[in-house]
N, C-alpha and C positions, 0 to 999 in steps of 0.2 A: 087281398085288395089289389087293385089295378092302378097304374100310374094315371089313369083317366079319372080316378076317384080323388076329389080334392082333399080327402082325409088321409090319403096314402103318403107315408113318409118318403117314398121314393120320388114323389113329385118335387119335394123341396131339394133333395139331393140332385135331381135332374136339372133343376133350375140353377143350382150352384155350379154344376159341372159344365152346363151348356149355355149359360148366360153369356152376355157380351164379353165380360172380362174373365170369367171362370174358364171358359174354353181356351182362351188365348194364354192364360197363365199355365194351365195344364200342358198345353202344347209346347210352351217355352221350356218346361221342365222335362220334356220327353227324352232328351239326350243325356242330360247330366244335372246334378244338383247345382243350384245357383244361389248367390247371395241376393238380397233384396234389390240392390241397385242394378244387378245384372238382369233380373226379371223385369225391372222397370225399363231398362234400355231396350230389351227385346219387345216388350209390349208397349210400343209407343202410343202416346195419347192418354195413358192411364195416370191419374194423379197418385201421389203417395198415400193419401187417406183411402182411396178406393182400392189400391193394391193391397194395403194392409188389411182392409175389411175382407177382400176376396181371399187372401191367404188364410185369414182366420177362419172363414167359413169352410174352405177346403180342408184345413187342418181339423176342424171340429167334425167334419164328415169322414175323416180318416183317409182322405185322398192324398194329402200332402203331409210330410213330416217336417218338423222344425227342430233344427239342431243348433244349440248355442255353443260357440267356441270361446274358450277363455284365453284366446290369444291377445296380443297387444297390437292394434286395438281389438276389443271384443267384436265378434260378428256372428251372424246367424246365417245358416244355409237352409234352403228349402229343397226338398226332393220328393219325388213320387213315392208312395208306399206301394206295397203289394196289391192293395185295393185300387189305388189310383192309376198304376201303370197301364192296366188293360183299358181303362176308360180313356186315358190320354192317347193310347194307340188308336182307339176308334175315332177320337176327335181328329187326330192327324190324318187318318184315312179319309174322313169326311172332308177335311181341308184339301187333300190331294184330289179328291173327286170333284170338288168345286172348281179347283184350278183347271182340271182336265175339261170341264164343261164350260169354262169361262167364255170362250169364243161364242158358243151357242147362246149363252145367257146374255151376253152383250148384244148379239144380233137380235135376240128376242126383245130386249129392251128398246132397241131402235125401231123394230117393226111395230111395237105397241104404242109408240108415241106419235102424236100428230106432227110435232115440230122436229122430230129426230133427236131431241135432247134426251139424255139418259142420266140416271143417277150413277151408272157404272162408267168408269173412264173408258173412252173409246180406244185408247191405246193399250188396254189391258191385254197382256200377252201371257198365256198360260205358262209357257216355259219360264219366263222371267219371274212371274209370281210364284211358281212352284220352287224355283231356286232360292227365292227369298226366305221361304219357310224352312228350308233344310239347313 
């Protein structure tokens, strides 16, 4: 089967890994395992419930591991698995490519609008944006 076939299992995993929150969660775990609150702080804008659902989906797909620690207070850490690490690497590469192309993307947005308004911030700076991800 092919990812273009709606019955293909890879399509669901692709959606989980590259959807709005899945890609950001995987990228946030690229450097080291994180606790729930640390992931939430890195992925600003995501609510607790959505983060929980996203982590559950990524865990069910085998991309993220969940480790419970019996410390006081008890806590859970999330980390990329051997399956999830290469996917997160590709997502980070995609993010880097987008940041490199951001000036051209912003220019294109302005060129394509009649009023000069754009959904992309005019002060978007690729170097600043790229540093924020690392």
